[in-house]
N, C-alpha and C positions, 0 to 999 in steps of 0.2 A: 504494500500500500504506500502510495506516495503522499507527502504532505506539502502543501503549497501555501505560503503566507504572503500577504501583501502588506507592506508597511510604507506609508508615505512620509513626507517630511514631518508632519505633525500627527502621525498615526501610531497607535500602539494600543493596549487595552484589549479586552476580550468581550465579545458579544454573542449571545446565543439566541435570543428569541422573543417571545411574545407570551407572557403569562396571561391567563384569562382574567381571573378576578382579583388579583392582589391589589391592595391599596397602595397608593403612591404617597410616600412620605416626603415632605418638603422641609428644607432647613435653610435658614438665612446664613450666608457666608460672610457678609459684611454688615456692619451695624448701621450705618446711616439710614435714615428713614426711607425716603422715596427711592433712593438709588441703590438699595440693597440688591445683591445678586441672590438668586434663588436656585438652590441645588435640588435637582429632581432625580432620585434613584428610580430606575425602571426595572420591572420584573424580567427574569429570563423566560425563554419559551422554546418550544420545539414543534416541528411539523414533519410528519412522515408523508412521503410521496413515492411514486413508482421509481425504485432504484436510488432513492436519495433520502437522507434525513437532514433537515435544516435545523440548526440551533442558533440562538442569539443569547449572549451572556455579557454581563458587566456593563450593560447599557445605562448611561446617565446623561443628564442635560444640565447645563448651567445657563440660567436666563438672566439677561440684564436689560435695563432700559436703553434705548438707542441714544447715542451721543447727540443726535439731532434734536432730541428733547422736544419733539413736535406733537407728541401724543399719538402719532400714526406709525411709529417705528419701534422696533425692539430687536434684540440680538440674542441668539441661542448658540451655545457651543455644545456639540454632541460627541459622544465617545461610545465605543463598544466593539464587539467582535461578532461577525456573522460567519458561520461555518457550515459547509455543505459536505456531508459524508456520502460520496457517490459510489455505489456498488455496481451499477450497470450503466454503460454508455458506449455507443459505437464510436469508432475513431472518426474525427471530423477534421475539416480543414478550415483554418481561420480565414475569413474573408472580410470584405467591407460590411459595415453595419447596413442593414436593409431598411432602416427607418427613413422618414422623409428628410431630405437635404443632409444626409449623413448623420442625423441624430438617432438616438436609440428608438426602438419601436415602442409599441403600446406598453404601458406600465413600466417604462424605462427598461425594457428588455428586448433582446433580439438575438436569434440563434446564429445568424450570419455564417452558417456552415459548420459551427461547432457548438457543443453543449456549453452552457455558461451559467455562472452565478453572479448576480449583481445585487447591490444593496444601497439603500438610501433612505430618504424621508419624504413623506407626503405632508405638505404644508397648506393650510387653508385659512381663509379670512372669513369670519362669521359663518363658518360651516362646521358642523359636527362630523369629524372624520370617522364615522362608523363604517361597517362593512357595506351598508346600503349606499352610502355616499360614494364610496370607492367604486362600487359596481355601476352607479349612475354615471360617474365620470368616465370610466373605461368605455361605456357604451355610447358616450357622446353627450351626456347630459351636463357635464362640467368640463370646462376647458382645461385639459391636462397638458402641461409642458415640461419636458425633461430638461434638466440643467446639469451639465457635467460639473463635478466639483474638483477643485484643486485643494486648497486649504481654506478658502473663503468664498462664499457665494452671496450675491445680493439678489433679493427678490422684490419685485413690485407686485403687491397683491391688492386687488379691489374686493369689495364685499361679494361673497359668494364664489370667489375664485379659489381654485385648488391647483397646486403645481407639484410635480415630482422633482426632487433633487437627488441626483445620483451621486453617491459618495465614491464608489469604485466598482469595478467588475473584474472577473477573472474567467478566462476561457478554460473549459474542461475537456481535455483531449484524451484522457484515460481515467479509469476508476481511481479513486483516492480521496484524501481529505483536503479540501480547499478552504482556506480561511482568509477573510478580509478584516483586518484590524485597523481601527481609526481612533484618533484621539484629538479632541478639541477642534473639530471641524466647525467653522463659524458660518452660521446662516443669518444674514442681516435682512430684516423685513421692513419695507417701507410702504406707505400708502394704505395701510389697514388701520382705520380709526376704531374699529370694533375689536372684539376678541379674536385671537389667533390660536390655532391648534396645530399640532404636528403628531406624526406617527411614523415609526420606522417600518420599512418593508425589506424583505429579502426574497428574490425570485431565482429559482433554478429551472432552467429549460434543458430538457434532454432530447436531443435530436434522434432521428431514425424512424423506422417503420412504426414504432410505438411511441410517438412523440408525447411528451408530457410537460406540464408547466406547474410547478408547485410554489406557492407563495406563503411566506410566514409574515404576519403583521405584528407589530409591537403594540403596546398599550398607548392609546392617545394621551397626550399631555398638553396642558395649556401653556401658551407662550405669553400670556398676559392680555 
C-alpha cells in the first residue's frame, strides 16, 4: 500500500471527516471585545464508498472580523486532514481538467482521466448549508463557483450565494492511502452583510466501468 501526502507552504495538521451530531465548542482566543478571534473545533467523520473510505480529522477554524471593518467582511482560517483509503481503482492517465474554461467540474471535482481526491469548503451568505442546499446548488438552483486555493482566497458573496473553495486535490493512479493536509488556509469574505456559513467537503471519484463518486461533508459552522 502506498501513502501519499500533500503539504503546502502553510499546510500540515490532520483531517478526517464529518461527524453527524457532535456539538461545536467555541472559545475566544483573544480578549478584546468586538475583535476577539473565535476558535471552532470541528468533529471528525468518515464515509464509506465503493472501493474507498474517506476520513476527515483534526479539522478546526479560526474566525476573525475583517480588517475592512465594514460589517460585510470576515476572515476564517481553516486547518485539517482529508484522507482517502483507496482499495480499488483502475490505472488512469492524468489529463487536463474537463470543467469549463479549465476549472474543476461540478462540486469542485473532475476525473480528467484519473481517479482523484479533492477537498475544500462550501461557503454561503445567508444560506443554511445543509444537504438540501448543496443538492439544490449542484442541480443549478444556486450559483456554485470553484476557486482554487493557494494559501489565501478572497470571496465576494451576495445574499443567497454559495461558492466552493478548493483547498487541494491529488490524483489517484493506484490503490493506496492519499492524504491532503492543510493548515491555516485563509478565506476572506466580503460583500455579505448577513450571516455567513461554511462546511468542508471531500470528494473521491473512481474512474472505470464502475464509476463512483463518494462525498464526505463536514459539520456546518458559522463565520459570523
